[in-house]
N, C-alpha and C positions, 0 to 999 in steps of 0.2 A: 602218342603225345609227347613231345619235348620236353625236357627237362631245365629249368633255370636255377641254378645254385646261387643263392644271396648269401654273403657274410658279413656279420657287423663285428665291431671290436671287443663289446661285451654282451652276455646273456640277456640283462635286462633291456639293452636297446635292441637286440634282436626282438624280443617280444614286443615292444612298444612300435616297432616298424612292422612287423607281421600283422599286428591288430590295425595299423591303419591302411595299409596296401591293400589288406583282405576284406578290409570294412568289418572288420571282428568276424570273419567266417573262416576263420583257419583253424585248424586240428592242431595239437602239440604232441610230441613223445620226447621222452628223454634220449639223449645222445648216447651212443655204446661209452662214451667217457665217463658219463655219470654227471657232468659238470655243466653241459652245453645242451639245451634243449633244441628240437628240428620242428619248425612250425610250415604247415604244408596247406595249400591253398590252390585252385586252378583259377586262372585269368589270363587276359589278353596281353600280348607282349610282342612287338614288332610284327604286328599285322597278322598274329596267330595265337592260338589258345595254348598256353604251357603249363605244366605243372611246377609250381614255384615252391621251392625249399629255401627258408630261412634259416640261419644257424649263426654262430659265433665264433670267434676266438675268445681269448683272455687276456689281452694286451699283446705283447710280442708273442709270436709263435716260437721264433729261435732268439740265440743270443750268441754273441761271438765271444770264443775263449780261445785259449791256447791249445794246442794239442796236449795229451795225456801227459807225457813224461816233463813238459815245461810248467807244470804247476806242483812240481815239488820243489819246495822254497829251500831245501838243504842241498839239492845236488844240482841247481841252475844256478847260472851266473846270470843277475839280474840284467846286466848289458846285453845279454843273449835275446832277451824280451823282444827288441828293437828290430830283429830281423826273423825271427823264428816262424815256423808255420803258425797258423790261426783256423779254426774251422766253427762252421755253425754248429751250435748244440741247441737240443729242445730247450726253452726256456724254462718250462716248467715240466718236467719228463712224466711227474705222475697224471698228469692230464691228458697225456697222449695226443695231444691236438693235430701234430701233422696226421697221425694214423687215423684220426677221427674224421678229418678232412678230406683224405684220401679214398675211405671209404664212402662218405656221403656225396661226394664228387665223381664216383665212378663212372655212372651213366651221365653226367649232367653235359647238357648241348650248349648251354649258356652259362658263363659266370659272372655274378654282378656285385661288386665290392663294394658296400656301404662302411668302410673303416672311417675316422676320424679325418676332416679334412686338413691336416697339416702334414709337416713333412715327414714325422712320426708313422702317420697314417698311411702316407704313400709307400715307406719301406715296408710295413706290414701287408699290404697290397701285394706285393711282390714274393713275401712269404708264404702267404695263401697261395697264389697261383702256383709256386713251385710245389707247395705240399699238394695240392690238386693235381696237378700232372702226375705225381708218383701214383696216382690210384688209377689214373687213366689207360686205357689200352692203346689209344689212339692221341696224337698232339693235338690240344685245343688250340683250335684258330684263334689267334691273335684278335681277328675281326670281331669275335664271339665273346671277348673280354671285355666286361665295361665297368666305369667308375662313377660311382652316384656322388654329385659334389651337393651338400646342404648344409644349413647354418642351425638349423631348430629342429625339435621333433614335433612338427605340427603336421595337421593333413594337408595342408596346404603346400608346405615346403617339401615334405617327402613326396608326395605325389607329382609335384614339379621335378623334383630331382629324378624321378624314374621316366618322365617324358623327355628328359634333356640330359640322358647318360653321354658322358664323355670317356675320357681314356685315362689310366694311370699314368703317372709322370714320373719317368725312370730316373730323371735327372735330380729330384728332390728325394727320391729313395737312395740314389748313389750318396749324396751328400750325408745322410744320416749313416750310412755304412762306414764312410770316410771318419766321421765324428766318432762312431762308435769303436773303430779300429784305433786311431789316433790317442783316446782316452784310455782304453786298455793298455796298450804299448807304454806309454807315457807314464801313466799314473801308477800300473802295477811295477815297473822297474823303480822309481823312486821309491815307492811305497814300502816293496821287500826290502830294500837296500836299508833305509831308514830306520825299518822296525826290528830287522834284525841287529844291526849294529847299536841303536840306543836303548832296546830293551834286554840286551847281553850286556850291559854294562851299569844301567841305573834302576834303581828298584821303586820309586815313587813317582814314575810319570802319570799313573793312573790312567792309562787309556790302552786297549787291546791292540789298536792297531796306530801308527803313525803315518798318515797317508798324506799323498801328494796329489793333488788335480791339478790340470791344466786351468780351471773355472774356479775348484773350490779353493784354491790357494791364494789366487788375486782378491778372493772375495775375504777371505781371512786377513789379507794384508790391509784393506782399508779399515778394517775394525782395530787393528795395529796400529795404524798410521793415526788415526785418532786417538787412539790410548797414548802415544808416543806425544802427540801435541798437548795432551792434558797433563803429562807426567812433566814435559820441559818447561809448560807456561809458568811466568813469573806476574804475579800480579803488579799492577801498578795502583797506587793511590790519585783519587782524582775528586774534586769539590765543586759542587753546585750549589747555586743559589736559588734558593726555593721560596716564593712567594705565595702568600694565600690571601685573597680578597674578598669581601663580603659585598653580595650583588644587593640591589635596592630592595630584594624580599626576604633578604637576611640568610642565603645560601653561600656556603664556603665553596670557593673555586679555585683549585691550585692551578698557579700559571707556568708555564714552559718558557725557560730561560733561553733567549735568543741565541747564546753564545754555547748552550748545551752544555760542555762543562769545560774546569780549568785545572790543569796537571800541576800548578805551581799553587802552593796554598797562602803564600803572603800575598799575592796576586789577587787570589779568590777572598781573601779578606778585605783588600781595598775596595774590589767591587760590592760586597756587604755592606762595609761601613757608608759608601755612596747612596745605596737602596736606603738604609736604615734612616737615614736624613729626613727622607719624605715620609709624609701620613696618609698619601693619597697615591692611587695610580689613575693618570690619565687616559679615557679611551680614546686613542688615536683614529680608529677605521673599524668597521664591520663588513666583512666581506662575506657575502652568501653564495654558494655556487650550487648548480645541480648536477649532481654525480650519480654514477650506477654501477652497483654490484652486478657483475655480469654472471649470467647461469653458466652452469659447467657444461663443458663439450662433454660427446658421446663417452660411454664408458670403453676402457679397453682392459685387458688381464693386468697389466703393471698398475694402471689406478685401482682398480680394485683389490690387488694385493696390498697397496699401500695403505689406503682407506680400514681395510681388515684389520691390519697390523695396529695402525695408530688411533682410529677410532673403535674399531670393535674388539679389540684385546685379542686377534687371532693370529696364530702365525701362519705365514703366506703358504706353507705346504699344506697344513690342516684348511685355510680358506680353499684352496685350490680343492682338494678332493670334497670339499662340500659341495662346491660350485659345478663339479662335473656331476655329482649324484643328483643335483637340481637340473642340469641339462638333460641326463638320461630318463628322467621323470617328467620332463617337456615343460618345465617350470620357467626355464631361462635358455637363451640361446647358446650357441658354442661360445664357452668360457676363454678359449685359448684364442686370442685375436689381438695385434697390433693396430688395428684401425679406429679411429675416433670418430669417423663421418659416414653417414648413412648414404647407402647408394639413392639413386632418384626416384628409383622404382620401389623403394622401401616403403610399405604400408604403415607410416607413422600413426593415421588418423585411428584405424583399426586398432592396433596395439594399443592406443590410449582408452579407447572406448571398452576395451575388455576390463579395464581397472575402475570403470564409473562407480560401480556397487559396492565397491570395498568400504568397509567400516572403517579403515583406518586412514586413507586418502581420497575416498570417493567424491568428497564434498570438492576438495582441490580440484580433482579431474573434472567434475560436472562444471564448475567456475571456468575452466581454461576453455571447455569445449563450447561454452554459451558465449565466452567474449572473443573465440578464436584463438587457434593452436598458432605457437610460434615456430618458425622454422628453426632447427637445430643449428648452432653454429657449425662453421665448416672447420673440418679436422684434417687429421693426418688420413690417408688412404693408403693403406700398406697393399693393399690387392688380395688379401685373404680372406678375413669374415667379416660380417656387419657387426657393429660394436654391441655389446652385452647388452641384452634387453630380456624384460619379461616378457613369456610368451603365453602365459596363461594366467588368470588372476587365483590368488591362493589367500587363506586365513591361518591366523595363529594356531588354529586345532588341525591344520592338516600338516604342518612342518615342525620339526622339534625344535629346541631352543636355538642351537649355532645356526641351524639351516633356514630357519624363520628371520633370525637376525641380517643373515647375509641377503635371502630374498627381498626384504623389507630396504637395505640399503639400495639395492639394485634397481628395484622399482621406483624409489623414491629419487634416483640420481635420474631415470630415465624421464619421468615426469616433469622434474627442473629442467631438463634438457630441453624442455619443447613449452615451458611457460615461459614469462617475460622476466626481464631484468630485474633486480630491487633497485628500486630510484630513492635516493635519499638527499636531502640539502645539507651541503658541508659549509658550517658556518666558523670563520676564524675572526676573532676578536683580537685587535693590537692595543696592548696597554704598553706606554711610558712612565718609566719612575727615574727620574734624573735624566742621565744618559744612556740608561739601560732599557732594551725592549724585552718585552714578555708578550707571549700570545697563550689562549684558550681556544681550542677547536671543539666544537660539538656537532652531531649530525642529528637531524630531524628526519623522520622517516616519512615520505609522501608514498609510495607504493611498495609493498613487501614482495611483490613479484614471488620468484620461487623461494623465496626463504621460508612461507608458508608450510612447503613442503620438506624441504633440508631445513629444518628447525633450528638445527645446531649452528646454522651460520647466520640466523636472525640478530639483528643489532640488540645490545642490553639495553634496560630502562634507564639505566645512568650514563648514556652517551650525549645526552641533550644537555644545552646549555641554559642558564636563565636569562631573564630579558636584561640588555646592555643597550645603552643609547650614546653614539659616536659625540664625542666632544664633552661627556659628563665625567666626573672622576669619581672611583670606587674605592673606598675605605681599603686600607691595608690592615688584614688583621693579623698576621705574622711573617717575619722574615727569618730566614735562618741558613745556616751554611750546613749542608750536607758532605759528610765524608764517606765516599765510594770507592770500591775497588774493580778493575778490570776483571771480568771473570773468563775463565777458561772454557771453550768448548764442551758441552757433555758427551759421553759416548754415545756412538751412532745407534739412532732406534733401526730397526727392521726396515720401516718406511725410508726412512735417508738411504739405507743401504741397497735397496732395491732400486732408487734414483741414481745412485752412482752407478750399479752395476748397468742399468740400461745406457746411461750416458757413455760408458767405456765401452759397451759392445760386448759383455761379460754375461754369456748365456743366453735363453731363447726366454719368450714369455712362459715356455713349457718348463724350461730347467731351473730359472732362477729360485723356486721356493726349493726344487731339491739341494742346491748348493747352500742356501742357507741353513737347511735342515742339518745336513752333512757337517758343517761346521759344531753346528749345537752336539748333536748325538756323539761325535769324536773328542769331544771335552775340549775343544779350542775355543770356544767362548760359551759364557752362561747367560742366559736371558734374564734380567731383573724387571722391576717395575717400571710401568712403562715401555714394555718389550724394548728394552735397551739392551745393545750386547757388549759384555764387558769381557775382554780376552784372559782366558788363564795363563797362568806361568808357561805351561807346554806352548800354547798358541803363540806366544810373545817369543818365545825364545826360538820357535820355529821360523817366523817370519825375520826376526832379527838375524838367522842363521844364514837363510836364502839372502838377504841383503848384503850380508860379508861375503859370501862365496860369488854368487851371480844373482845381482837385484834383478835382472829381467824374469827370472823364476816367479816372482812375487808381483812383478808389477803387470798390471791389465793391458799394456800394448802388447806382448806376445799373443795372449789369446783373442785378443782384438783382431790382430792381423790374422790370425787362424781362422775368425769367425768369417771375417772378409772373402777368404779362399772356398770355404765351404759354401758360401753364399753363392761365390761364381759357378762352382760345381752345379748348385740347384738350379740357377739361370742358364746352364749348358754353356758358359764360356769359359770353362775350366776344365783340364781334363783331371779326371779322377786320380790316376796311377803317380802322374807328374806330381800334384798338390800331395799326396800322400807320402811318396819317396822323399819329397824336398822336406818337409815338416818332422819327419821321423829322422831324416838324417841331421838335421837343427838340434833335436831333443837330445839326440844319440851324444852329440858332441858336447852339450850340456850336461848331461848326466856323466860322462867321463870326467869330467872337468869337476865337477861336483864330488864324485867319489875319491878324486885324488886330494880335495881340498877340505875334505871331510873336517879335519881336526880344527878347523876355525870355528864350524859351527859346534863341535864337541867342546871345545873352550867355554861356550856360553852355556853349555848343558850341565858342566860341572859345578859352575857356579850356582845353579838353581836347584838341581837335583841330587839326591845321595846315590854312591855306588852301591851296588848289591850287597856288599860285604856288609856294607854300614846299615842295610834297611832290613825291615821284619825282625821277627823274633825266632828265638829256638824251638823248635817243633818235634820232628821225627828222626831218628836215626839213618843215615846214610848205609846203604847196603855195602857200599865200597870201603871207605874210611872208618864207620861205626862212629863216626862224629856226628853233632846233631846239626840237622839243616835247618837254614831258616826260613819261615814260611811269610813270603810278602803278599800281603793283603791286598794293596792296590792294584788296578787293573793293568794286564792281566795278571791274576791270582798265579803263582808258581812258589816252587822250592829250588833254593840254591842251598848249595854245598860249596862254602869258602874254601875248604880244605883240597877238594877235590876240582874246584872252578868249573862245577857244572850245574846247570839249571836245567829243571824239569817244569813241564808244563802241568797245569791243572784243570779240570772241569772247571768251566766258570758258573756265575751267578749262583752260587750255593755255599753252604757252609762246609768248611774241612775241618775234620777230627781226627786225632788219634785212635786207630780201632784195636783197643784192648793190649796194644804193645805188641801184637801178633805180627808175624814174619812172613814174607813172601818164600815159599819154598824154593823157588827158583834163583833169586838173586840177594835174598836176605836183609831187603828192604824192609822197614816198617810199614806195616799196612794203614792206609786211612780211609775214614769215609766221608762220601759226599752227600748232601742233603739239601733239597730245597723246602724242609719243612716237614710238620707231622703229615698234611696233606698231599705232599710233594713228592717227585721221585727221590730216590737215593740209592746207592750202591756203594760197596767196598772196592777199592781198587788199590794196586802197586803203583807208586809214583814211576819205578823204573819202567815197568809192563807198558804203563799208560802211555810212555813216548817211544817204547821199543817193543812192539808188539811180538812176543817169544813164537806165535803161531801164526799160519798164513791167512787163517779166517778172523783175526782179528786186527782192526782198523786203527791207526795211530790215531792218539788225540780222541776217541771214540769209544775205548772200551776198559771197561772195568773188571773185577771177579766176576761178575753175573756174565760175561762174555767168554771167559778162559776155558779153554777146552785141554786145560790141564787133567790127566785122566786120575788122580789121586788126591789132588788139591782139596781140603775141606772147605776152602771158600769159593772154589769155583763151579761154574757152571753144571758138571756132572753131579755135583752133590747136592746141589741146592736148587736145582730146575725141579719145575712142579709139571707144566704141560706146555704145549704150544699156543700161542697168543691167539686167541680168537679173531682178532682186529685187524693183523699184518699177517703179511706172507711168511716170513721168516723167523719172526721172535719167537721168544720163549718166556714163560712167565718163571722168574726166579725169585726165590724166599730171599729177602735182605734181613740176615741176622743183626746188622748193626741197628735196625729200627725199634728193638726190642724195647719197651713193652709194647709199642705200638707197632705191632708185626703186620708188615704188606708183602705182597708179591707184586713184582714190576716187572714189564717187559724189558727184554734187552736190547728192542730196536724202536718201540714206539712209546707212546706216554700212558699205555695203560696199566692203571695200577688197581690193585684189588686188597682193602684194608679188612684185616683179619685177625681173631683171637685176641683182643685186648685185654692188656694186662694179663697173659699166660705168662708163667715163669721161663718155659721152654718149647721152643718148636723145633721139630727136626721132621728131614726128609727122609723118608723108608725105601727101601729099594725094592717093595712089591706095588702092582700098578692095579687100577681101580679098572673096572671094566669101561669106564667112559676113556680110557686111556690116559688119564693123568696120575702120577705118582700119590700115593698115601702118605700122610703126615701124621705125626705124633704129637699132641698138645699135652702139655704138663701144667696145672694150676696149683697154686700153692692154696692149702687147705679152706683159708678164708676170705680167697678170692675166686674161688671156682665158678665157671658159669656153665658147667656140664651138667646134664640131666643128674638128678639125684647128688648134686655136690660132688661127684667122682671128680679125682684129680687128675687124672691120665685116661686119654680116649685116643684111638688111631683110627684112622678113617680118611676118607676122600673129601678135600674142599669142596667139591660141586656136588656130590651124591651123597654124603652122608648126613640123615636128617639131623643129628644132634648139632653139626656144624649150621646149618641153615641159617640160623639166627645170629651166629657169631660172625658171618661174612657179609660185606657190602652187597645188598642184594644186583643192584645195579650190573655191578661186574661179574658177579658170582654165577657164571654159566660155564658149562663143559667146554674145555676147548677140544680142537680136534687133536689127534695125536700126531707125537712129531714125526716128521718126515725125515729121511737120512738112513746113517748107519744104524742097522739091526741091533738089538741087543743081545740075540742070539740064543732066545727061550727054545725049548725044546719042542714048545706047542708051535712057534713062528710067528706069534703074534706082533712083536716088533712095535707095540701102540704106544709105548710111554717115551721119555725122552731119551736120548742114547746115554748109555751107560758104560762104565769101563768093564772088558771082560775080567773074570775072577784068575785067571793063569798070570802070573806075575811077569813071564816073559812076555807074552801077549799084551801087558799092560807097558812096558818099556818100547815095543816095537810101537804100539798106537802113540805113545810120548814122542819119539824121535820122529816118525814119520810125518 
C-alpha cells in the first residue's frame, strides 16, 4: 500500500486535520523529536487506498543566517554583510524538524502540504519538500507533491481542500526568500554598526540593541513625526458665541454658531453684543431628512488589529496570537487576509444559522433570519482568503478572557455585516438672532438595524431634540463668549499607526504587528493609556539622526518601493536575483554614506545622553590598572574602566554584586556575582574572563566561574561541581557559594536549580565520590540553627543519597545525576564516575592548565 505524508504548520492543526480527514478514526504516536505527533489512518486518495500519515512542523523549518565567521561582531566589518555568503540553518535546532521529516517521509509516495495559505506558508512548503527529499532514496516526482488550499478548519472546507488539491507556488516562496535576505543584510549591517558605535560611547541609552529595520524604522518614523508635530505646535486663541435657548417644554438646548469660531476677540465681542440685544431666537426652518448609518464591510486582518487595539485594549501582536489560536481550534476562519468581500459561493446563511442559539446574540440572529438576511456590502477582493468569519458557535465558558472578547467581536462584526443598516431621522432646526444664524441638530432612531449587535455604535439617549415649530420664537436662556485654544494632535494610537502602515505599504498583514511590537520592546516607544505610542528619547534621537544624514532611511517610500518589487516576484513578473542585487546595492551605498556621516547623528546623541565615563557608579576594581570600574545599570548593563577606556559586558536581567572582594587568579579582576533572586539562577564570574574566555571550552558572554576549567581555582567548576545534570546533555551541577545562606546547585548549561541546606553556615565540595557518581559535600551549621539529625553541626554525605540530607533538598530536583563523561579522574579502581578533577601531581596540573 502506498503512503501519503501530510504536513501541517503546527501540531495542534495537524491533530484537528487528522481528526476531520479520518472521521475520528486515526491513531496517534509521538514523533521522534518529541514535539510533533504523527496521526495515521487508511483511506482513499486518487482512486486508490493509501496509508495517510499526518504530522506537522512548528513554523519555519529553516532560517536564513550568515556563515559562521560573519556572526562575529568584533572581527567583521558590517559593510561585508551586504555581499557575504548566507546559508539556511535549522530554525529551532533542538526540535530536529528536518531530520524528523526525512525519517517520516523516507518511504512516502505522495506529499500533501497543509501549510497556512499565505506567502510564508508557501515558503515553508518548499522547506518541507527539501527536508523530505533528503530522506528519500529516490527523487519524489513533482506530480506527487500536492498543496491543499483552505481558509477554515471545518469538515466542509478541509474535505473540499483534499478533493481539490493544487500545487505549491514557487514565486510566492521566492518573494519570502528575497524579503528574508534583504531584511537580514540591511538590518544586521546597520544594527551592528549603530550598536557598537553608540554603546561604546554612551552609558544611559537603556537599550541592549540599537536596531535598524527597513520596516521597523519607518514605523518608528510615523510615531516621531507625530511627536514632532505636537512639540512644534503653537496654540492659537479663538472665540465662540454660545447661545442656549429654552424649548416650549422647558428643556435647555445649546445652539451651534454658523460662523463656528472667530480668531479676533474684538470682532467676537461685536457679534456677542449684537446677539445680547435680543431676548428671543426666531425659528426660521425645520428640515428633517431620513439617513442611514451603513453596516460594516466584512472583516480583514488590518481592521481586526485596529479594533483590538482601540476597542479591546489589546496590542496587535497579542491580538493576532489569540486569533491564530482561535483559528487552529476551529472557531474562526484564517485570520490573515486582506480581503473584505465574500466570494459568491460562500454559504453566509449556514454560517449565520450556527449562531442562532447563542445566549449572547441568538435573539438578534433569529430576527435577521426571520426578516431575511441582507447581502454584505461589496468590499475589496485581494484574491487571498475570505474575510475573517466565525466558523462555529462558542460560549463564554469555552474560551478564556481575551480569546472570548476577540471571538465576541469577530462574531458580532459578521452578524452586523449581514444585518440591515441603521436608519434615523436627522432634524436640523435653524434659529435667527438678529443677523446671526444658529442651528441645532438632533437624531431620531427609526430602525436600529445592525447597532443592536454592535451596541457601541448605537445612538445615545441625548441625541434627540425637543419639539420646535417653524416661525415661532424660543426664549434665549444664556449668551456667552467662550475662549478656546486650537489643540495639537495627540500621539498616535496603535490603530492609527496600523492605518498609516497599511496606507504607505509598510509590512504585510502578517508583519505589521511584529514591527509595532519591535519598536515597543526595543525601548523606542512606550505604550500609554488608550494604547497611544509615545517615542522615548532614544527613538526620537534615532529618527532625527536618520533625517539629518539620509531622510530616505526613515521615510516609508523606500520600503514601499521594495514591497512592490517583492510583490512582482510573487506574481512571477520580476526576477528574484535582479531585485535582490539592485536593492542590496542601493542600501550598501546608503550604509557607506551613513557610516561616513555618523558624526551628524552623534551630535544629537551627545545632547541627549551621557558618555560612559560620566555614567554609572564606582563598583569593582579593574585587574589592569587597579582603579575602580563603573557599573552602568541601564541596558545593556556593563562595566567601564575610564582609566583603561575598556568596557566589559555583563550577564543581563539580574542583580550584579561584588563577591567578597575576591580576585580571579588569572587576571586579578575582582569577582562579581550575578543572581536573578533567591529562587532563580545565580553564579560568580570574572568580568574579564566573561568577555575574553581563557579556555577553549568556555563561550564568550555565556560562561561564569561555574564553567571555568581552571584546575586549581577555588571558584571554578573543578572545585565546586557536584555531578552531571540529569536534564541536559552537557551541563554540570555546580555549587554557588555566593548564594549563601540560601545555598543552591545550578546547572552551568540549562536552568535546573536545586535549593538545599537553607541557613547552613558553610557548604563545601569534597574530593571523594558517592556510589551514585556525585561528589560528596560537607555541610556545617551553627549550633542554634542546625537542621541535621540530633542537632549535629557538621555532616559529610551525598546530596542525593544520604538520608539525613533528603529533607534539606528540594525533592522535585533531588534526583541522582548520571556520572560526568569526559576526562577520567585517574582513580586506581578506574571508576571515573565523578565530575572531572585535577590530578594531584603539580606538573600535570600545569600541563592541564596550559593545554
